[in-house]
Backbone as JSON Lines, residues from 0, in Angstrom:
{"i":0,"aa":"M","n":[128.88,97.54,185.51],"ca":[129.51,98.6,186.13],"c":[130.8,98.94,185.78]}
{"i":1,"aa":"P","n":[131.24,100.12,185.53],"ca":[132.45,100.55,184.87],"c":[133.88,100.28,185.99]}
{"i":2,"aa":"L","n":[134.6,100.02,185.28],"ca":[136.1,99.98,185.94],"c":[136.21,101.05,186.69]}
{"i":3,"aa":"P","n":[137.05,100.99,187.63],"ca":[137.88,102.63,188.04],"c":[138.87,102.67,187.29]}
{"i":4,"aa":"H","n":[139.22,104.62,187.32],"ca":[140.1,104.93,186.86],"c":[140.92,105.42,187.3]}
{"i":5,"aa":"V","n":[142.2,104.51,187.01],"ca":[143.52,104.87,187.7],"c":[144.44,105.77,187.0]}
{"i":6,"aa":"Q","n":[145.09,107.05,187.35],"ca":[145.74,107.55,187.17],"c":[147.08,107.78,187.75]}
{"i":7,"aa":"F","n":[148.22,107.52,187.18],"ca":[149.53,107.27,187.94],"c":[150.42,108.47,187.64]}
{"i":8,"aa":"I","n":[150.57,109.22,188.17],"ca":[151.26,110.37,188.06],"c":[152.71,110.64,188.41]}
{"i":9,"aa":"T","n":[153.75,110.53,187.4],"ca":[155.34,110.07,187.44],"c":[155.7,111.4,186.77]}
{"i":10,"aa":"K","n":[157.1,110.98,186.7],"ca":[158.13,112.12,186.33],"c":[158.89,111.43,185.5]}
{"i":11,"aa":"E","n":[159.56,112.1,184.28],"ca":[160.39,111.99,183.35],"c":[161.77,111.2,183.95]}
{"i":12,"aa":"G","n":[162.56,110.52,183.63],"ca":[163.63,110.07,184.37],"c":[163.42,109.5,185.52]}
{"i":13,"aa":"G","n":[164.63,109.35,186.56],"ca":[164.63,108.62,187.41],"c":[164.03,109.3,188.53]}
{"i":14,"aa":"C","n":[163.58,108.07,189.45],"ca":[162.4,108.49,190.64],"c":[162.5,107.07,191.72]}
{"i":15,"aa":"S","n":[162.9,107.05,192.4],"ca":[162.68,105.53,193.18],"c":[161.21,105.48,193.56]}
{"i":16,"aa":"L","n":[160.61,106.6,194.05],"ca":[159.56,106.46,194.88],"c":[158.41,106.22,193.51]}
{"i":17,"aa":"C","n":[158.58,106.86,192.82],"ca":[157.62,106.26,191.64],"c":[157.77,104.92,191.11]}
{"i":18,"aa":"D","n":[159.27,104.14,191.14],"ca":[159.06,102.61,190.44],"c":[158.68,102.22,191.73]}
{"i":19,"aa":"E","n":[159.14,102.58,192.96],"ca":[158.58,101.42,194.15],"c":[156.98,101.51,194.13]}
{"i":20,"aa":"L","n":[156.57,102.87,193.99],"ca":[154.74,102.86,193.95],"c":[154.35,102.16,192.59]}
{"i":21,"aa":"F","n":[154.82,101.97,191.39],"ca":[154.1,101.28,190.34],"c":[154.52,99.77,190.56]}
{"i":22,"aa":"V","n":[155.44,99.2,191.05],"ca":[155.27,97.86,191.37],"c":[154.33,97.5,192.3]}
{"i":23,"aa":"E","n":[153.99,98.37,193.27],"ca":[152.9,98.09,194.12],"c":[151.6,98.39,193.41]}
{"i":24,"aa":"L","n":[151.65,99.32,192.84],"ca":[150.27,99.34,191.57],"c":[150.13,98.22,190.6]}
{"i":25,"aa":"E","n":[151.46,97.31,190.27],"ca":[151.05,96.48,189.1],"c":[150.71,95.54,190.23]}
{"i":26,"aa":"S","n":[151.28,94.85,190.82],"ca":[150.93,93.61,192.0],"c":[149.35,93.76,192.39]}
{"i":27,"aa":"A","n":[148.69,95.24,192.89],"ca":[147.49,95.45,192.96],"c":[146.3,95.04,191.98]}
{"i":28,"aa":"R","n":[147.04,94.97,190.54],"ca":[146.1,94.62,189.5],"c":[146.05,93.28,189.35]}
{"i":29,"aa":"D","n":[146.79,92.1,190.15],"ca":[146.52,91.02,189.95],"c":[145.1,90.59,190.94]}
{"i":30,"aa":"Y","n":[144.63,91.5,191.73],"ca":[143.18,91.1,192.31],"c":[142.24,92.08,192.34]}
{"i":31,"aa":"V","n":[142.47,93.2,191.33],"ca":[141.2,94.15,191.25],"c":[141.83,94.49,190.03]}
{"i":32,"aa":"D","n":[140.58,94.66,188.95],"ca":[140.49,95.48,187.75],"c":[140.22,96.74,187.45]}
{"i":33,"aa":"F","n":[141.08,97.52,187.28],"ca":[141.4,98.98,186.65],"c":[141.62,99.65,185.52]}
{"i":34,"aa":"D","n":[141.57,100.75,184.98],"ca":[141.88,101.38,183.74],"c":[142.7,102.12,184.33]}
{"i":35,"aa":"L","n":[144.05,102.02,183.53],"ca":[145.2,102.8,184.25],"c":[145.41,103.75,183.08]}
{"i":36,"aa":"D","n":[145.91,105.07,183.5],"ca":[146.74,105.89,182.92],"c":[147.84,106.15,183.62]}
{"i":37,"aa":"I","n":[149.29,106.46,182.8],"ca":[150.49,106.65,183.42],"c":[150.81,108.33,182.55]}
{"i":38,"aa":"L","n":[150.86,109.07,183.63],"ca":[150.99,110.33,182.93],"c":[151.93,110.82,183.72]}
{"i":39,"aa":"K","n":[152.71,111.71,182.73],"ca":[154.34,112.26,182.67],"c":[154.05,113.66,183.39]}
{"i":40,"aa":"I","n":[153.98,114.08,184.64],"ca":[153.88,115.65,185.1],"c":[154.09,116.43,184.77]}
{"i":41,"aa":"E","n":[155.7,116.7,183.36],"ca":[156.17,117.31,183.38],"c":[155.41,117.93,181.66]}
{"i":42,"aa":"Q","n":[154.44,117.02,181.65],"ca":[153.85,117.05,180.25],"c":[152.39,118.01,180.42]}
{"i":43,"aa":"D","n":[151.9,117.95,181.39],"ca":[150.57,118.61,181.94],"c":[150.82,119.81,182.84]}
{"i":44,"aa":"E","n":[150.81,120.99,182.32],"ca":[151.02,122.1,183.05],"c":[150.35,122.34,184.22]}
{"i":45,"aa":"E","n":[148.93,121.96,184.51],"ca":[147.87,121.66,185.62],"c":[148.22,120.72,186.46]}
{"i":46,"aa":"L","n":[148.75,119.44,186.34],"ca":[149.03,118.38,186.96],"c":[150.77,119.06,187.73]}
{"i":47,"aa":"Y","n":[151.24,119.15,186.98],"ca":[152.82,120.25,187.26],"c":[152.31,121.09,188.88]}
{"i":48,"aa":"K","n":[151.35,122.33,188.48],"ca":[151.11,122.97,189.38],"c":[150.32,122.54,190.71]}
{"i":49,"aa":"K","n":[149.46,121.24,190.44],"ca":[148.63,120.87,191.73],"c":[150.08,119.76,192.23]}
{"i":50,"aa":"Y","n":[150.54,119.19,191.55],"ca":[151.4,117.93,192.17],"c":[153.09,117.97,191.92]}
{"i":51,"aa":"W","n":[153.6,118.97,191.8],"ca":[155.19,119.0,191.24],"c":[155.33,118.43,192.59]}
{"i":52,"aa":"D","n":[155.3,118.67,194.01],"ca":[155.99,118.23,195.11],"c":[155.35,117.03,195.91]}
{"i":53,"aa":"K","n":[154.69,116.44,195.4],"ca":[153.74,115.53,195.8],"c":[153.97,114.06,195.22]}
{"i":54,"aa":"I","n":[154.81,113.77,194.07],"ca":[154.86,112.66,193.02],"c":[155.71,111.31,193.89]}
{"i":55,"aa":"P","n":[155.22,110.63,193.75],"ca":[154.19,110.16,193.0],"c":[152.99,110.15,193.76]}
{"i":56,"aa":"V","n":[151.94,110.3,192.35],"ca":[150.16,110.72,192.89],"c":[149.56,109.62,192.14]}
{"i":57,"aa":"I","n":[148.52,109.44,192.94],"ca":[147.63,108.09,192.4],"c":[146.1,108.87,192.39]}
{"i":58,"aa":"L","n":[145.71,108.87,191.22],"ca":[144.12,109.45,191.27],"c":[143.41,108.56,191.0]}
{"i":59,"aa":"V","n":[142.3,108.02,191.77],"ca":[141.16,107.25,191.67],"c":[139.76,108.0,191.31]}
{"i":60,"aa":"D","n":[139.49,107.73,190.06],"ca":[137.93,108.42,189.53],"c":[138.25,109.9,189.67]}
{"i":61,"aa":"G","n":[139.33,110.2,189.75],"ca":[139.73,111.69,189.34],"c":[140.25,112.27,191.07]}
{"i":62,"aa":"K","n":[139.71,111.6,191.99],"ca":[140.19,111.99,193.55],"c":[141.68,111.87,193.55]}
{"i":63,"aa":"L","n":[142.24,112.4,194.33],"ca":[143.63,112.11,194.93],"c":[143.54,111.05,196.05]}
{"i":64,"aa":"A","n":[144.17,109.92,195.6],"ca":[143.84,108.47,196.39],"c":[145.29,108.15,197.24]}
{"i":65,"aa":"V","n":[146.63,108.64,196.69],"ca":[147.85,108.27,197.04],"c":[149.02,108.9,196.51]}
{"i":66,"aa":"K","n":[149.57,109.4,197.89],"ca":[150.76,110.48,197.07],"c":[152.23,109.92,198.12]}
{"i":67,"aa":"Y","n":[153.32,109.43,197.56],"ca":[154.26,109.2,197.94],"c":[154.45,107.59,197.95]}
{"i":68,"aa":"R","n":[153.88,106.92,198.81],"ca":[154.11,105.29,199.29],"c":[152.56,104.77,199.36]}
{"i":69,"aa":"A","n":[152.72,103.5,199.09],"ca":[151.43,102.54,199.29],"c":[151.84,101.3,199.3]}
{"i":70,"aa":"T","n":[151.11,100.52,200.25],"ca":[151.42,98.8,199.63],"c":[150.47,98.64,198.84]}
{"i":71,"aa":"R","n":[150.51,97.65,198.27],"ca":[149.61,96.78,197.44],"c":[148.21,96.72,198.57]}
{"i":72,"aa":"D","n":[147.74,96.06,199.13],"ca":[146.83,96.66,200.42],"c":[146.01,97.32,200.29]}
{"i":73,"aa":"E","n":[146.85,98.71,200.52],"ca":[146.5,99.89,200.43],"c":[145.85,100.26,199.27]}
{"i":74,"aa":"L","n":[146.59,100.34,198.49],"ca":[146.1,100.57,196.71],"c":[144.91,99.78,196.84]}
{"i":75,"aa":"I","n":[144.54,98.61,197.0],"ca":[143.52,97.75,196.43],"c":[142.05,98.29,197.06]}
{"i":76,"aa":"K","n":[142.48,98.94,198.66],"ca":[141.38,99.33,199.19],"c":[141.2,101.06,198.62]}
{"i":77,"aa":"K","n":[141.71,101.41,198.36],"ca":[141.55,103.05,197.49],"c":[140.83,103.02,196.42]}
{"i":78,"aa":"I","n":[141.34,101.6,195.63],"ca":[140.74,101.35,194.02],"c":[139.3,100.83,194.19]}
{"i":79,"aa":"E","n":[139.0,100.39,195.31],"ca":[137.7,99.35,195.56],"c":[136.87,100.58,196.2]}
{"i":80,"aa":"G","n":[137.57,101.52,197.31],"ca":[136.42,101.9,197.82],"c":[136.35,101.64,199.07]}
{"i":81,"aa":"R","n":[136.89,100.35,199.41],"ca":[136.6,99.7,200.69],"c":[137.63,100.39,201.82]}
{"i":82,"aa":"S","n":[136.94,100.13,202.94],"ca":[137.66,100.26,204.37],"c":[138.72,99.02,204.46]}
{"i":83,"aa":"W","n":[138.4,98.05,204.15],"ca":[139.37,96.73,204.79],"c":[139.55,96.38,203.39]}
{"i":84,"aa":"W","n":[140.61,95.56,203.16],"ca":[141.19,94.06,202.33],"c":[142.56,93.91,203.09]}
{"i":85,"aa":"K","n":[142.83,92.27,202.76],"ca":[143.61,92.26,203.06],"c":[143.99,91.01,202.62]}
{"i":86,"aa":"F","n":[145.62,90.72,202.26],"ca":[146.24,89.12,201.72],"c":[146.38,88.38,202.75]}
{"i":87,"aa":"W","n":[145.38,87.07,202.72],"ca":[145.98,86.18,203.78],"c":[147.17,86.06,203.2]}
């Protein structure tokens, strides 16, 4: 079974929301395997048109999963396609 493909869309330079979401995404990697691409919004005109006012954005297998903020547990649910997951 192929791993989920996660795309983290961020911007160049300082972005505190991007930094916070990336920390949560890296923490999720301790619990679920996925392929990760980090995309800079300024380097892709199509991404810029779609998401410039929503970053940071996470796409899972090409579908919008998260914008702005999410916890590690929320990310795990989105990446695995589950409706539940909780770290005890």
